[in-house]
C-alpha positions in Angstrom: 0.0 0.1 0.0 1.6 3.2 -0.9 0.7 6.7 0.3 -2.1 7.4 -2.0 -3.8 4.2 -1.0 -3.1 4.9 2.8 -4.6 8.2 2.5 -7.5 7.0 0.5 -8.2 4.0 2.9 -8.0 6.4 6.1 -10.3 9.0 4.3 -12.9 6.2 3.5 -12.9 5.1 7.0 -13.2 8.4 8.4 -16.1 9.1 5.9 -17.9 5.8 6.8 -17.7 7.0 10.6 -19.0 10.4 9.6 -21.8 8.9 7.6 -22.8 6.6 10.4 -22.8 9.7 12.9 -25.0 11.5 10.4 -27.5 8.5 10.1 -27.7 8.3 14.0 -28.4 12.1 14.6 -30.8 12.0 11.5 -29.0 14.7 9.3 -28.3 14.5 5.8 -25.4 16.6 3.9 -26.0 17.2 0.2 -23.5 15.4 -2.1 -21.8 13.6 0.9 -21.8 10.4 -1.3 -19.2 12.1 -3.6 -16.7 11.4 -1.0 -16.8 7.7 -1.5 -16.1 8.5 -5.3 -13.2 10.7 -4.3 -11.4 8.1 -2.1 -12.1 5.5 -4.9 -10.5 7.8 -7.5 -7.5 8.6 -5.1 -7.0 4.6 -4.3 -7.1 4.0 -7.9 -4.5 6.7 -8.5 -2.3 4.9 -5.9 -3.0 1.6 -7.7 -2.0 3.0 -11.2 1.1 4.5 -9.5 2.2 1.1 -7.9 1.7 -0.5 -11.4 3.9 2.1 -13.1 6.8 1.8 -10.5 9.8 -0.4 -11.3 10.3 -3.5 -8.9 13.3 -1.9 -7.4 11.7 1.4 -6.9 10.4 1.2 -3.3 11.0 4.7 -2.1 13.2 3.9 0.7 16.8 4.3 1.1 19.2 1.1 1.1 22.1 1.3 3.6 25.1 -0.7 2.4 
């Protein structure tokens, strides 16, 4: 999981929690559902970035 996917997963969890709270207090926020689409797109961008990276391109330092 890269940083894009981590941010998307965290955002999705927070959005679900917020959605549950909104349901419990019987409130609706117009266009709130678009957040799910946003996190899906962000996660997909991270997946695409993973496919484009080279096998040795892990983004961390190797100390020899």
